[in-house]
C-alpha positions as CSV (number, residue, x, y, z in Angstrom):
1,M,95.4,18.8,-14.1
2,R,98.4,16.5,-13.2
3,I,100.6,18.1,-15.4
4,L,99.4,21.6,-13.8
5,L,100.3,19.8,-10.7
6,L,103.7,18.7,-11.4
7,G,104.4,22.1,-13.0
8,G,103.3,24.0,-9.5
9,A,105.1,21.5,-7.7
10,S,108.5,21.8,-9.7
11,F,108.5,25.3,-9.5
12,V,108.1,25.3,-6.0
13,A,110.6,23.0,-5.5
14,L,113.3,24.7,-7.8
15,A,112.1,28.2,-5.7
16,A,112.7,26.8,-2.2
17,T,116.2,25.1,-3.4
18,P,119.0,27.1,-2.2
19,A,121.3,25.5,-4.0
20,L,119.1,26.5,-7.0
21,A,120.1,29.8,-6.3
22,A,124.1,29.5,-6.3
23,K,124.6,27.5,-8.9
24,P,123.1,26.2,-12.2
25,V,121.4,22.4,-11.6
26,S,121.9,19.9,-14.6
27,N,118.7,18.8,-16.2
28,A,119.1,15.5,-15.6
29,A,119.3,16.2,-12.0
30,I,116.2,17.9,-12.6
31,L,114.1,15.3,-14.3
32,A,115.4,12.8,-11.7
33,R,113.6,15.6,-8.8
34,L,110.4,15.5,-11.4
35,N,110.1,12.1,-12.1
36,A,110.1,12.0,-8.0
37,L,107.6,14.5,-7.1
38,E,105.4,12.3,-10.0
39,A,106.3,9.0,-8.4
40,K,104.8,11.1,-4.5
41,V,101.5,12.7,-6.8
42,D,100.3,9.2,-8.3
43,A,100.5,7.2,-4.7
44,L,98.2,10.4,-3.2
45,E,95.8,10.2,-6.0
46,A,95.8,6.2,-5.4
47,E,95.2,7.1,-1.3
48,N,92.6,10.1,-2.1
49,A,90.5,7.2,-4.4
50,T,90.6,5.2,-1.8
51,L,89.6,7.1,0.4
52,H,86.7,8.5,-1.9
53,Q,85.9,4.5,-2.4
54,Q,85.7,3.8,1.6
55,L,83.2,7.2,2.0
56,D,81.3,6.0,-0.3
57,Q,80.4,2.4,0.9
58,E,79.9,4.2,4.7
59,Q,77.7,6.8,3.2
60,A,75.3,3.7,1.6
61,T,75.6,1.6,5.1
62,V,74.2,4.3,6.7
63,A,71.2,5.0,4.3
64,N,69.6,1.4,4.5
65,I,69.8,1.8,8.1
66,P,66.5,3.1,8.3
67,S,65.1,0.4,5.9
68,Q,66.9,-2.3,7.8
69,V,65.2,-0.9,11.3
70,T,62.1,-0.5,9.4
71,T,62.3,-4.4,8.4
72,A,63.5,-5.6,12.2
73,V,61.2,-3.9,13.1
74,A,58.4,-5.3,10.9
75,A,59.7,-8.8,11.3
76,A,59.1,-8.3,15.3
77,A,55.4,-6.8,15.2
78,P,52.2,-8.9,15.3
79,P,50.8,-8.8,12.0
80,P,48.0,-6.3,11.8
81,P,44.5,-7.4,12.1
82,P,42.2,-8.3,9.2
83,P,39.7,-5.0,8.0
84,A,36.7,-5.5,9.3
85,P,33.6,-6.4,7.4
86,A,31.7,-3.9,5.9
87,P,28.0,-3.8,7.8
88,K,25.1,-5.8,5.9
89,P,22.7,-4.1,5.1
90,Q,19.6,-3.8,6.8
91,T,15.8,-5.0,6.7
92,Q,13.6,-1.3,6.8
93,V,10.9,-1.5,9.2
94,A,8.4,1.6,9.3
95,W,5.4,2.1,11.0
96,N,2.2,2.5,9.1
97,G,-0.8,3.5,10.7
98,L,-1.2,0.8,13.9
99,V,1.3,-2.1,12.1
100,P,5.4,-2.4,11.0
101,Q,5.8,-2.2,7.2
102,F,8.9,-4.8,6.6
103,T,11.1,-3.2,3.4
104,S,14.0,-5.7,2.0
105,P,17.3,-4.0,1.7
106,D,17.3,-3.1,-1.9
107,G,13.3,-2.1,-1.7
108,N,12.5,-4.7,-3.8
109,F,10.1,-6.4,-1.3
110,S,7.8,-5.0,1.5
111,F,5.7,-7.0,3.6
112,K,2.7,-5.3,6.4
113,P,0.0,-7.0,8.3
114,R,-3.2,-5.6,7.4
115,G,-6.9,-6.0,9.7
116,M,-10.1,-4.8,10.8
117,L,-12.2,-5.5,14.0
118,E,-16.2,-4.5,13.7
119,V,-17.9,-4.9,17.0
120,D,-21.8,-3.9,16.8
121,Y,-24.6,-3.2,19.4
122,A,-28.0,-2.6,18.4
123,G,-31.4,-2.3,20.6
124,F,-34.6,-2.2,18.6
125,N,-38.2,-0.4,18.7
126,E,-40.7,-2.0,17.2
127,R,-43.8,-0.2,15.9
128,K,-45.8,-2.2,13.6
129,G,-45.7,-5.4,12.5
130,G,-45.3,-7.6,16.0
131,Y,-42.0,-9.0,15.3
132,D,-39.7,-9.4,17.8
133,Y,-36.3,-8.4,17.4
134,N,-33.5,-9.4,18.7
135,N,-30.9,-6.7,21.0
136,G,-27.8,-7.4,21.6
137,T,-24.0,-7.3,20.0
138,S,-22.3,-8.9,17.1
139,I,-19.0,-8.8,15.4
140,R,-19.7,-7.4,12.3
141,R,-16.1,-7.7,11.1
142,G,-13.1,-9.8,12.1
143,R,-10.3,-9.5,9.4
144,F,-6.8,-10.6,8.7
145,G,-4.2,-10.5,6.4
146,F,-1.1,-9.4,4.6
147,D,-0.5,-7.0,2.0
148,G,3.5,-6.7,0.2
149,T,5.3,-6.4,-2.8
150,A,7.8,-8.5,-4.8
151,Y,10.0,-6.6,-7.6
152,K,8.9,-3.2,-7.2
153,Q,6.7,-4.0,-10.0
154,F,4.1,-6.6,-8.0
155,A,1.6,-5.8,-5.2
156,W,-0.2,-8.8,-3.8
157,R,-3.2,-9.2,-1.0
158,I,-4.3,-12.2,0.7
159,E,-6.8,-11.6,3.6
160,G,-9.8,-13.6,5.6
161,E,-12.2,-12.8,7.6
162,W,-14.7,-14.5,10.6
163,V,-18.5,-13.3,9.9
164,D,-21.4,-15.3,11.6
165,N,-19.1,-18.1,13.1
166,K,-18.1,-18.7,9.6
167,A,-14.6,-18.2,8.4
168,N,-13.8,-17.1,4.7
169,L,-11.5,-15.8,2.4
170,L,-12.1,-12.3,1.3
171,D,-8.8,-11.1,-0.8
172,A,-6.2,-13.1,-2.4
173,Y,-4.9,-12.0,-5.7
174,V,-1.4,-10.6,-7.5
175,A,-1.6,-7.1,-9.7
176,Y,1.3,-6.5,-11.7
177,T,1.9,-2.2,-11.7
178,G,5.2,-2.1,-14.0
179,V,3.4,0.1,-16.4
180,K,2.8,3.7,-15.5
181,N,-1.3,4.4,-14.5
182,F,-2.0,0.9,-15.4
183,T,-2.7,-2.5,-12.9
184,F,-3.6,-5.4,-14.1
185,T,-4.7,-8.0,-11.5
186,L,-5.8,-11.8,-11.0
187,G,-7.1,-13.7,-8.3
188,Q,-10.2,-13.2,-5.9
189,L,-10.5,-9.6,-5.6
190,K,-13.5,-7.2,-5.2
191,V,-16.1,-6.5,-8.4
192,P,-15.8,-3.0,-9.6
193,A,-19.9,-2.1,-9.2
194,G,-20.4,1.3,-7.2
195,L,-19.1,3.6,-5.0
196,E,-20.0,2.2,-1.8
197,A,-19.9,-1.5,-3.3
198,D,-15.8,-1.0,-4.3
199,S,-14.4,1.4,-1.4
200,S,-13.6,-0.1,1.7
201,D,-15.5,-0.9,4.5
202,A,-13.5,1.3,6.5
203,F,-14.5,4.6,4.9
204,N,-18.5,4.0,4.5
205,E,-20.3,6.3,7.0
206,F,-22.8,4.1,8.1
207,L,-23.0,1.1,10.2
208,E,-23.8,-0.5,6.2
209,R,-24.3,0.2,2.8
210,G,-27.6,1.5,0.8
211,M,-29.8,-1.9,0.8
212,A,-29.5,-1.9,-3.0
213,N,-26.1,-2.0,-3.0
214,T,-26.0,-4.9,-0.4
215,A,-29.2,-6.7,-2.4
216,F,-27.9,-6.8,-6.1
217,G,-24.2,-7.1,-5.6
218,Q,-25.1,-10.5,-4.0
219,V,-26.2,-11.5,-7.7
220,G,-22.7,-10.6,-9.5
221,G,-20.8,-8.9,-7.5
222,E,-18.7,-8.7,-3.9
223,R,-15.6,-10.8,-4.0
224,R,-15.5,-13.1,-7.0
225,V,-11.8,-15.2,-9.1
226,G,-11.0,-13.1,-11.9
227,A,-8.6,-10.8,-14.0
228,T,-9.5,-7.0,-13.8
229,F,-7.3,-4.8,-16.1
230,A,-7.7,-1.1,-14.7
231,Y,-6.2,2.6,-15.9
232,A,-5.9,5.5,-13.6
233,N,-4.7,9.0,-14.2
234,P,-6.0,12.3,-11.1
235,W,-8.9,12.6,-12.9
236,L,-10.5,9.7,-14.3
237,T,-10.2,5.8,-13.5
238,A,-11.4,3.1,-15.9
239,T,-11.4,-0.5,-15.1
240,A,-12.6,-3.7,-17.1
241,G,-13.0,-7.5,-15.9
242,I,-14.3,-10.8,-16.5
243,Y,-14.9,-12.9,-13.2
244,G,-16.1,-16.6,-12.3
245,A,-17.6,-17.5,-8.7
246,G,-15.9,-17.1,-5.5
247,E,-13.1,-19.5,-4.1
248,A,-15.3,-22.1,-4.5
249,V,-17.1,-23.1,-7.6
250,D,-20.3,-23.8,-7.3
251,R,-21.8,-26.7,-9.6
252,D,-24.6,-29.4,-9.5
253,A,-26.8,-31.2,-11.5
254,A,-28.9,-28.4,-12.2
255,S,-25.9,-25.4,-13.3
256,P,-22.8,-27.8,-14.1
257,D,-20.9,-24.8,-15.2
258,E,-19.4,-22.1,-12.8
259,V,-21.4,-18.8,-13.2
260,W,-19.5,-15.9,-14.7
261,G,-19.8,-12.5,-16.0
262,Y,-18.0,-9.5,-17.0
263,N,-17.7,-5.7,-15.2
264,G,-16.6,-2.7,-16.1
265,R,-16.4,1.0,-14.3
266,V,-15.6,4.4,-15.4
267,T,-15.4,7.3,-12.9
268,V,-14.5,11.5,-13.5
269,E,-13.2,13.5,-11.0
270,P,-12.9,16.9,-12.5
271,I,-12.1,18.6,-9.3
272,N,-10.3,16.8,-6.5
273,D,-8.0,18.7,-3.7
274,P,-8.1,18.4,-0.1
275,R,-11.1,20.7,0.6
276,H,-12.9,20.1,-3.0
277,L,-14.2,17.1,-4.7
278,I,-16.7,16.9,-8.0
279,H,-17.1,12.7,-8.5
280,L,-19.6,11.0,-11.0
281,G,-19.2,7.5,-12.2
282,A,-21.0,4.7,-13.8
283,S,-20.8,0.6,-13.5
284,A,-22.3,-2.4,-14.8
285,Y,-21.8,-6.0,-14.9
286,H,-23.5,-9.1,-16.6
287,V,-23.5,-12.5,-15.4
288,K,-24.6,-15.8,-16.5
289,D,-25.3,-19.5,-15.6
290,L,-26.4,-18.5,-12.0
291,D,-26.6,-21.4,-9.4
292,Q,-29.9,-23.5,-10.2
293,G,-30.5,-20.6,-12.4
294,K,-32.1,-18.8,-8.8
295,V,-31.2,-15.6,-7.0
296,T,-33.2,-14.1,-3.9
297,L,-32.9,-10.0,-3.7
298,Q,-32.7,-9.0,-0.1
299,D,-31.7,-6.7,2.5
300,R,-31.7,-6.0,6.0
301,P,-32.8,-2.3,7.5
302,N,-29.2,-1.3,7.9
303,V,-28.2,-2.9,10.7
304,R,-26.8,-6.4,10.9
305,V,-27.3,-7.2,15.1
306,D,-31.1,-9.0,14.4
307,G,-30.9,-10.6,11.0
308,G,-33.8,-10.6,10.0
309,Y,-34.6,-9.1,6.5
310,L,-36.6,-5.6,5.5
311,V,-37.4,-6.5,2.2
312,S,-37.7,-9.2,0.1
313,T,-38.3,-11.1,-3.5
314,G,-38.0,-14.5,-1.7
315,G,-36.2,-16.9,-4.6
316,I,-36.8,-16.4,-8.1
317,S,-36.2,-18.8,-10.8
318,N,-35.9,-19.6,-14.0
319,I,-33.0,-17.1,-15.0
320,K,-31.0,-17.3,-17.8
321,D,-28.4,-13.9,-16.9
322,A,-28.4,-10.9,-14.6
323,T,-28.0,-7.4,-15.8
324,F,-26.9,-4.2,-13.4
325,Y,-25.5,-1.0,-13.8
326,G,-25.7,1.8,-11.6
327,L,-24.7,5.6,-11.3
328,E,-23.1,7.3,-8.7
329,G,-21.9,10.7,-7.8
330,A,-20.1,13.0,-4.9
331,A,-19.6,16.5,-3.7
332,V,-17.3,18.1,-1.1
333,Y,-17.3,21.5,-0.2
334,G,-14.9,22.2,2.9
335,P,-16.4,20.2,5.9
336,F,-19.6,19.8,4.0
337,S,-20.2,16.8,1.7
338,V,-23.1,14.5,-0.2
339,Q,-23.1,11.5,-2.4
340,G,-25.9,9.1,-3.8
341,E,-26.2,5.9,-5.9
342,Y,-28.9,5.2,-8.3
343,S,-28.4,1.2,-9.1
344,H,-30.6,-1.4,-11.3
345,M,-31.2,-4.7,-11.5
346,H,-32.5,-6.9,-14.4
347,L,-33.2,-10.7,-14.5
348,N,-33.4,-12.4,-18.0
349,R,-35.4,-15.6,-17.1
350,I,-36.6,-18.6,-19.4
351,A,-39.2,-21.0,-20.3
352,G,-41.9,-18.6,-21.0
353,S,-41.0,-16.3,-17.5
354,S,-41.8,-12.6,-17.6
355,D,-38.2,-10.6,-17.4
356,L,-37.8,-8.8,-13.9
357,N,-37.1,-5.1,-13.3
358,F,-35.8,-3.6,-9.8
359,D,-34.4,-0.6,-8.5
360,G,-32.7,1.4,-5.5
361,F,-31.0,4.7,-4.5
362,Y,-29.5,6.4,-1.5
363,A,-28.6,10.3,-0.8
364,F,-26.8,11.7,1.8
365,G,-24.9,14.4,3.2
366,S,-22.2,14.2,6.1
367,L,-20.6,17.8,7.5
368,F,-17.8,17.7,9.8
369,L,-18.3,19.6,13.0
370,T,-14.6,19.9,13.6
371,G,-13.2,20.8,10.0
372,E,-12.2,18.1,8.4
373,S,-12.9,16.9,4.9
374,R,-14.2,13.8,3.2
375,Q,-11.3,12.3,0.9
376,F,-11.3,10.5,-2.3
377,K,-8.6,8.5,-4.0
378,G,-8.3,6.9,-7.1
379,G,-12.3,6.7,-7.9
380,L,-12.9,5.6,-3.9
381,I,-13.8,6.7,-1.0
382,D,-10.5,7.2,1.6
383,R,-9.5,7.4,4.9
384,V,-10.5,10.0,7.1
385,K,-7.6,11.9,9.2
386,P,-8.5,14.0,12.4
387,I,-6.9,17.3,12.4
388,R,-6.4,17.0,15.7
389,P,-5.8,12.8,17.0
390,F,-7.8,11.8,20.3
391,D,-5.5,12.9,23.0
392,P,-7.0,14.8,26.2
393,S,-3.5,15.6,27.6
394,K,-3.6,18.1,24.8
395,G,-6.8,19.4,24.7
396,N,-7.5,16.7,21.3
397,W,-10.3,14.9,20.9
398,G,-10.2,14.0,17.1
399,A,-12.9,14.3,14.7
400,I,-16.8,14.6,14.9
401,E,-19.2,14.1,11.8
402,L,-22.7,14.1,11.6
403,A,-24.8,12.5,8.6
404,L,-28.1,12.0,7.1
405,R,-29.3,9.5,5.0
406,Y,-32.1,7.9,3.1
407,D,-32.0,4.7,1.8
408,R,-34.5,2.9,-0.6
409,L,-35.3,-1.0,-2.1
410,N,-37.9,-1.6,-4.4
411,L,-38.5,-5.3,-5.4
412,T,-41.8,-4.7,-6.6
413,E,-42.1,-6.3,-9.1
414,H,-45.8,-7.7,-10.1
415,D,-45.3,-10.2,-13.2
416,L,-43.7,-12.1,-9.8
417,S,-46.0,-11.7,-7.4
418,P,-49.1,-9.2,-6.7
419,L,-47.8,-7.9,-3.1
420,D,-45.6,-4.3,-3.2
421,R,-42.1,-5.2,-1.6
422,D,-40.4,-2.0,-1.0
423,G,-38.6,-1.0,2.0
424,H,-37.1,2.6,2.7
425,A,-35.0,3.7,5.8
426,W,-34.3,7.4,7.6
427,T,-30.4,6.8,9.1
428,G,-29.2,9.8,11.3
429,A,-25.3,8.9,11.6
430,V,-22.6,10.6,14.5
431,N,-19.3,9.2,14.0
432,W,-16.1,10.0,16.6
433,Y,-13.1,9.7,14.7
434,L,-10.5,9.3,17.4
435,T,-7.7,8.9,14.9
436,G,-7.4,7.7,11.5
437,N,-7.9,4.1,12.5
438,V,-10.0,4.2,15.3
439,K,-13.4,5.6,15.4
440,L,-16.8,4.9,17.1
441,M,-20.3,5.1,15.0
442,F,-23.3,5.8,16.1
443,N,-26.9,5.5,14.0
444,Y,-30.5,5.9,14.7
445,I,-32.4,3.6,12.1
446,R,-36.3,4.5,11.6
447,F,-37.5,1.8,9.0
448,E,-40.3,0.7,7.2
449,G,-40.9,-2.2,4.8
450,Q,-43.9,-2.9,2.8
451,N,-45.4,-6.7,2.9
452,S,-41.8,-7.4,4.8
453,P,-40.2,-10.6,6.2
454,L,-40.4,-8.7,9.7
455,V,-43.9,-8.8,10.1
456,A,-44.9,-11.7,12.6
457,A,-47.9,-12.9,10.5
458,P,-47.7,-11.7,7.1
459,V,-50.6,-12.8,4.9
460,A,-50.6,-12.8,1.0
461,I,-52.4,-10.0,0.3
462,N,-51.4,-5.9,0.1
463,G,-50.8,-3.9,3.1
464,T,-49.0,-5.6,5.6
465,T,-46.4,-3.2,6.8
466,A,-43.3,-3.6,9.2
467,K,-41.6,-0.7,10.8
468,G,-39.2,0.2,14.0
469,D,-36.1,2.2,14.8
470,A,-32.6,1.1,15.6
471,F,-30.0,2.1,17.5
472,A,-27.4,1.1,16.4
473,T,-23.5,1.9,17.6
474,R,-20.1,0.4,16.3
475,L,-16.6,0.4,17.7
476,H,-14.3,0.3,14.8
477,L,-10.7,-0.6,14.3
478,D,-8.9,-1.0,11.3
479,F,-4.6,-0.9,10.6
C-alpha cells in the first residue's frame, strides 16, 4: 500500500510539474522528491494512527457511561426492602354437623368435640298391681368428649357421661387404622354384643333398647377395658376382643380377680345401598370371675323416668361363668324397614347349683312418611338425615317416622324360683327428625310383667301381675 501511495504520488507530482515537460530531470532530483513525499506519508500515517487511538478511547468512555450512571444511581438509591416471608400454613377448620373440626396444615392431626343431650318426660297409667309410678322428667344422657386422629393412622376418643347425678367414663381408647380394612383398638370401649347394643344410642328408633339387650349386656357387655381386632369391608364385618371390667377394677375378698372375658361379632350385608338393605349377624361373649360370683338380670318397661323394674331375677349367686349369644337381622326397602334380635344367656354355676338359661327378643317395623330410609354402615345403625331439614320459611318440616315394636324378656327359670318372671311390652313410636342431629321422640308403651317388682304387695306365689301404660317423650341433640 505504501509503495502504491508513493508511486501514485510520484506520478502525480511528475505530471503536474511543468519543468518536466520542458526539460529532462536528473534521477537524483527525482529520488530526492520521492524521499520527501515518503516522509510526508509517514507523518500522515502517524497522525492517522494517533487519531484512531483517540477515537477508540473516546468510544470506550462513551460505552462506560450507562454502567457508571447505573452504578451511581444504585449507590444513591435506598436498599430494596427484604422479600416478604412466605405465609405460614393455616389450621383447617370445617363444620362437621353442629361443631367445628380442626385439622393440622399437613393433615396428620384432627380434633373435634362430641356430645349428646337427651331430656325425657314420662307419665304413667297404672292398670294393675297398685304401684305408684313417678311421673316427671329426667336427663337420660348428658355426654361430652372429643374425637381425633394422630399421624393419620391413629384415631382416638375420650367421652364422659352424667346420668342420675353420677359422672362416668364412657369411651377412652386409641385405634390403629393404618392397614386397609383392619382396625386394632385398645382402651375402654363398647363390647360388640348385638346390633342395638353396638350401635350409637343416638340412632335407635325407641327411647330404650330391647329389654334383653340391656339385661344381658350388664353381665359381660356394655363398655369395658380391653382390646379388639376388627375387619370390615362393604359387605362383611368381623370383630374379636378380650376384656376386663370397666375403668375401675372390682376386687374384694369374695372375688379377688378382675372380671374378664372375650367376645366376637360377625355381620354380613349382601345388599346395602341408600334405599335397600339386608343385614344378618351373630355375636357372643364369655365372661368369668364375676364380682362375688353374683349377677342380677332385670330391666325397666322401656322407659327410665320411674326407675322401677318390670321384671327381675333378684340376685343370683354361685356363678362360675356366663355365656351370651345373640342373633340379629334387619331389612330396608325404601321408607319401610324391619329389625329384630334374639338373645340368650347361660349361667354356669358351682357348689351343686343348677345352671340357668334365660332369653328374650324384640321385633319392630318402621315407616318414614316423608320418604327417607334407615341407614346402616359398617354393620351398625347409622344416622338418618331428613330429605328436607326443618325450615318452616321454606315449607320444610324434617322427617317423620312411625314404628311399632314388640319386646319380651323371659327370666323364668324354675330351678331358680317357682315363680314365672316374664315381662313384655308393645311400643308405638313417632319420631320427628328436625335435622340429622335434632329429633323429638314420642313413645306409647303398654307393658305387663308377671311376678314383677312393679306390684305394690308382691306375694311368693304365681299370679301377681303388673300392668301399665307409659306416655313418654324425648328431646334429643347430638353432635
